[in-house]
Residue, then its C-alpha position, 0 to 999 in steps of 0.5 A: m462494508s456493512e452498515l452494522t460493522q464498526l471501523l477499526i478506529g473512529e472516523d475522526v481518527y482517519k480524518n485527523a490523520n488526513v488518511n482520506l485526503g487524496t491529491n488533486r489528480k485521479a487515476k482512472l482505476m482509483h475512482r471506486f474509492i473516491q467519495g468526493i472532492q473538496s473546493d480546492g480540487v483535492y479528492l476525498l477517499n471514502i473512509s468505509k472503503i479505506d477501513e475495509r480494505i485495511r481489513l482485507g489486506a491484513r487478512f491476506l497478508f496474514q496468510f504468509e509466513p512473516e519472513k516471506v513478506v516484504c515491506v517496501g517504503l522508499r520515500r523518506n516519510a515512509h521509512a519510520p512507518v514501514l520499519k515500525f510495521a516491519a518490526h511489529t509483523r516481522y516482515k522484511a523492510i526495504i527503505e531508501s533504495f530498491v536495487a533492480g533485479t531484487f525480485t527477479n535476478p538470483s545472481l544478485p547478492t540482494y535477491i529475495e523470493p517473497d510470497a507477497v509484497l506491501i508497497s507504501d506508494p506504487l507511484n514512487e515504487a514502480q520498479p518493486v511493483l513491476e518486478a513482483a508482477e513479473m514474478g507472479i508475487p501478489v502486491v498489496a499497496i497503499c494507493d492514493t487517488d493518483s496511484p497507478v494500480e494496474y499491477v496492484d492485486l489489493v488496493i488499500p486506498a489512503n493518503n500515502 
């Protein structure tokens, strides 16, 4: 991100919401988004890169029809944000559980064919990530410092 580009929200807002606070573990492919490490061993994500990737993710997802994008948030703390985001964007939300085969098995009643998938936590939501990758569906994911990103097409680094 250019030094002249202003952040979407103030740096203090990101910090107060702990968006840049990672974990005490680091996945190999997440190193490029890490700015430093606290004395307690917790990695810190780079706020400029968080902001830059939010913009990139928004531009990428905006190219799809809203009803063809699926947001997945299976952890309890992801349910409300995923539902709220889906309501504002008209994306389909999947919370609580993901039935294996939802993206890959047309004989299932839960089967859907999204054009893109937004994942709130690729560590916890491995099944939808793998199915999307298998079907060639682009995956945008909010990734913490310890997130597996091998099948993620667009990483948005953040405390998830």
